C-alpha positions in Angstrom: 0.0 0.0 0.0 1.3 3.5 -0.9 1.3 5.4 2.4 1.9 9.1 2.4 2.3 11.4 5.4 1.1 15.0 4.7 1.4 16.5 8.2 3.9 19.1 6.9 1.5 20.4 4.2 -1.7 22.3 4.4 -4.6 21.4 2.1 -6.2 23.9 -0.2 -9.1 25.8 1.2 -12.7 24.9 0.2 -13.5 26.5 -3.2 -17.3 26.0 -3.1 -17.1 24.8 -6.7 -18.7 21.4 -6.1 -22.3 20.8 -5.3 -21.4 18.0 -2.8 -18.9 19.5 -0.3 -15.2 19.5 -1.0 -12.4 17.0 -0.9 -9.2 17.8 0.9 -6.6 18.5 -1.8 -2.8 19.0 -1.7 -0.5 20.0 -4.5 3.1 19.2 -3.7 5.9 19.4 -6.3 3.6 18.9 -9.3 1.6 16.0 -7.7 -2.0 16.3 -6.6 -3.4 14.3 -3.6 -7.2 14.2 -3.2 -8.6 12.5 -0.1 -11.9 10.7 -0.2 -14.7 12.9 1.3 -18.1 11.5 0.4 -17.3 7.8 0.0 -15.1 6.0 -2.6 -14.1 8.9 -4.9 -10.6 7.6 -5.3 -11.9 4.3 -6.5 -14.1 6.1 -9.1 -11.1 8.2 -10.3 -9.0 5.1 -10.7 -11.7 3.1 -12.5 -12.8 5.8 -14.9 -9.2 6.8 -15.9 -8.1 3.2 -16.2 -11.1 2.3 -18.4 -10.6 5.4 -20.6 -7.2 4.0 -21.4 -9.2 1.2 -23.1 -11.1 3.5 -25.4 -10.7 5.5 -28.6 -10.7 8.8 -26.6 -8.8 11.4 -28.6 -8.6 14.0 -25.8 -6.1 13.9 -23.0 -7.4 12.8 -19.6 -5.9 12.6 -16.1 -4.8 9.2 -14.8 -5.0 8.3 -11.1 -3.5 5.9 -8.6 -4.6 5.0 -5.1 -2.8 5.9 -1.9 -3.4 6.1 1.8 -2.9 9.5 3.3 -2.0 10.3 6.9 -2.9 13.9 8.0 -3.2 15.3 11.5 -3.6 11.8 13.0 -6.3 10.8 10.5 -5.9 8.1 7.8 -7.8 8.6 4.5 -8.0 6.8 1.2 -6.9 9.1 -1.6 -6.1 9.3 -5.3 -2.9 10.7 -6.7 -2.3 12.4 -10.1 0.3 14.6 -11.8 -0.5 18.3 -12.4 -1.3 18.5 -16.1 -0.8 22.2 -16.4 2.4 23.3 -18.1 4.4 26.3 -17.0 2.3 29.5 -17.4 -1.0 27.7 -17.9 -4.0 28.5 -15.8 -7.1 26.3 -15.4 -10.3 28.4 -15.8 -13.7 26.9 -15.1 -16.3 27.8 -17.7 -18.5 29.5 -15.1 -15.7 31.9 -14.2 -14.7 32.4 -17.8 -18.3 33.3 -18.9 -18.7 35.7 -16.0 -15.4 37.5 -16.9 -16.6 38.1 -20.4 -20.3 38.7 -19.9 -20.9 39.5 -16.3 -23.5 36.8 -16.1 -23.7 33.3 -14.7 -23.4 30.5 -17.3 -25.5 28.1 -15.2 -28.3 30.7 -14.9 -28.1 31.5 -18.6 -28.4 27.8 -19.6 -31.5 27.5 -17.5 -33.2 30.1 -19.7 -33.4 27.6 -22.5 -36.0 24.9 -22.4 -34.5 22.6 -25.0 -31.4 20.6 -24.1 -29.9 21.0 -27.6 -30.3 24.7 -27.3 -28.4 24.7 -24.1 -25.5 22.7 -25.5 -25.3 24.8 -28.6 -25.4 28.0 -26.6 -22.5 26.9 -24.4 -20.4 25.6 -27.3 -21.0 28.8 -29.4 -20.1 31.1 -26.6 -17.0 29.3 -25.4 -15.8 29.0 -29.0 -16.3 32.8 -29.4 -14.5 33.6 -26.2 -11.6 31.2 -26.6 -11.3 30.6 -30.3 -11.1 26.9 -29.5 -12.4 24.8 -32.4 -14.7 21.8 -32.3 -15.6 22.4 -28.6 -18.9 20.6 -29.3 -17.1 17.3 -29.9 -15.1 17.8 -26.8 -18.3 18.4 -24.7 -19.9 15.3 -26.3 -17.0 13.1 -25.3 -17.3 14.4 -21.8 -21.0 13.7 -21.7 -20.4 10.1 -23.0 -18.0 9.6 -20.0 -20.6 11.2 -17.6 -23.5 9.0 -18.8 -21.6 5.8 -18.9 -20.0 6.2 -15.5 -22.8 8.3 -13.9 -21.0 11.5 -13.1 -23.4 13.6 -11.0 -21.1 16.5 -10.5 -20.5 18.0 -13.9 -21.7 21.5 -13.1 -20.3 24.6 -15.0 -17.5 24.9 -12.5 -16.4 21.4 -13.3 -15.8 22.0 -17.0 -12.7 24.1 -17.7 -10.3 25.4 -20.3 -6.6 26.1 -20.1 -5.2 29.6 -20.6 -1.6 30.2 -21.5 -0.3 33.4 -20.0 2.7 33.5 -22.3 0.8 33.1 -25.6 -2.6 34.5 -24.6 -4.3 31.4 -26.1 -6.9 29.0 -24.8 -6.9 25.2 -25.2 -9.0 22.3 -24.2 -8.3 20.9 -20.7 -7.7 17.2 -20.1 -10.7 15.5 -18.6 -10.4 15.4 -14.8 -12.4 15.1 -11.6 -14.5 12.0 -12.1 -14.6 11.3 -8.3 -18.4 11.5 -8.0 -19.0 8.8 -10.7 -20.3 5.3 -10.0 -22.5 6.3 -7.0 -19.3 7.1 -5.0 -21.3 9.3 -2.5 -22.0 6.7 0.2 -22.4 9.1 3.1 -25.2 11.4 1.8 -27.1 9.9 -1.1 -26.2 6.4 -2.0 -25.5 4.3 1.1 -23.9 1.0 0.3 -26.9 -0.9 1.5 -29.2 1.0 -0.9 -30.5 -1.1 -3.9 -29.1 -0.1 -7.3 -32.6 0.6 -8.6 -33.2 3.1 -5.9 -29.9 4.8 -6.6 -30.6 5.0 -10.3 -34.0 6.7 -9.6 -32.3 9.2 -7.4 -29.2 10.2 -9.4 -29.3 13.3 -11.6 -27.1 14.6 -14.3 -25.6 18.1 -15.0 -25.3 20.7 -16.6 -27.8 20.6 -19.5 -30.4 18.2 -18.1 -31.0 16.1 -15.0 -31.4 13.2 -17.4 -28.1 11.6 -18.5 -29.6 10.2 -21.7 -31.3 13.4 -22.7 -28.1 15.4 -22.7 -26.1 12.6 -24.2 -28.5 12.0 -27.1 -28.8 15.7 -27.8 -25.0 16.1 -27.9 -24.5 13.1 -30.1 -27.2 14.3 -32.5 -25.4 17.6 -32.8 -21.8 16.5 -33.0 -21.7 12.7 -33.4 -20.4 9.8 -31.3 -16.9 10.7 -30.1 -15.5 7.5 -28.6 -15.9 3.8 -28.1 -14.8 1.7 -25.2 -13.1 -1.7 -25.7 -12.8 -3.0 -22.2 -14.5 -6.2 -20.8 -15.9 -7.0 -17.4 -12.6 -8.9 -16.6 -10.8 -5.6 -16.9 -13.1 -4.1 -14.3 -12.6 -7.1 -12.0 -8.8 -6.7 -12.3 -8.9 -3.1 -11.3 -11.2 -3.8 -8.4 -9.0 -6.7 -7.2 -6.0 -4.3 -7.0 -8.2 -1.8 -5.1 -9.4 -4.3 -2.6 -6.8 -3.3 0.0 -8.3 0.2 0.0 -12.0 -0.3 -0.3 -14.5 -2.8 1.3 -15.9 -5.7 -0.6 -19.4 -4.3 -0.8 -18.2 -1.2 -2.5 -16.3 -3.1 -5.1 -19.2 -5.5 -5.6 -21.6 -2.6 -6.2 -19.3 -0.9 -8.7 -18.9 -4.1 -10.6 -22.7 -4.7 -10.7 -23.2 -1.0 -11.8 -20.7 -1.3 -14.6 -22.2 -4.5 -15.9 -25.5 -2.7 -16.1 -24.0 0.3 -17.8 -22.2 -1.9 -20.3 -25.5 -3.4 -21.3 -27.3 -0.1 -21.5 -24.6 1.6 -23.6 -23.6 -1.3 -25.7 -23.4 1.0 -28.8 -20.3 2.6 -27.1 -18.6 -0.7 -26.7 -16.4 -2.2 -29.4 -14.3 -5.3 -29.4 
């Protein structure tokens, strides 16, 4: 087990960007450490990033490993990743970017549209206008495919971002990151481990264009086309869970496996041998 003592370092202050509390985070020498806060966020980060490696994803994404953190006498499961920002790059959430250029809230503006397609098209058009990034719609569609397949309930407008290079003054697409609240990882507030999967599925809601994962996924794919396919099998999932068993209890791993089996059946069109 990878054991890390962080007593000499202070975590970042709460940002308020997430709708479900805030994980403790440390950035030390270009390495990020994120402690579990709601349940098994680290397991979700590991699974999603590992399975994205078995896909046709054309956009960069952050990869994660598991670790055990000791801080102020407490021991916490955590995930570890490298800082993907290059020298001079700043990560700017779309909510902040939109406010800087328009003085309005992007989330509030999206709510003014009743049609999901209109919301997606508005966001894509405005972000392309502001940043001059091309084909942002395809990028958003790839993100929504990840979110639907792995049930990411935390993709609000502060959890989508672009990179800004202070040296060149140019914007670029950010690697995909922050999938910790996928796979029903919140076991303390909404999806207790003894809750049936059917109950969890009735309760979970998507963001940011619709509360329905399929509604926003179908709208994006109709606009910009399917952007990726997965080529993993259930044995790949089992192998990852087996390696994570020293960190997470059997009932959490068992639930995640059952959930992914269900999602693989539902989104079979995104699976290719």
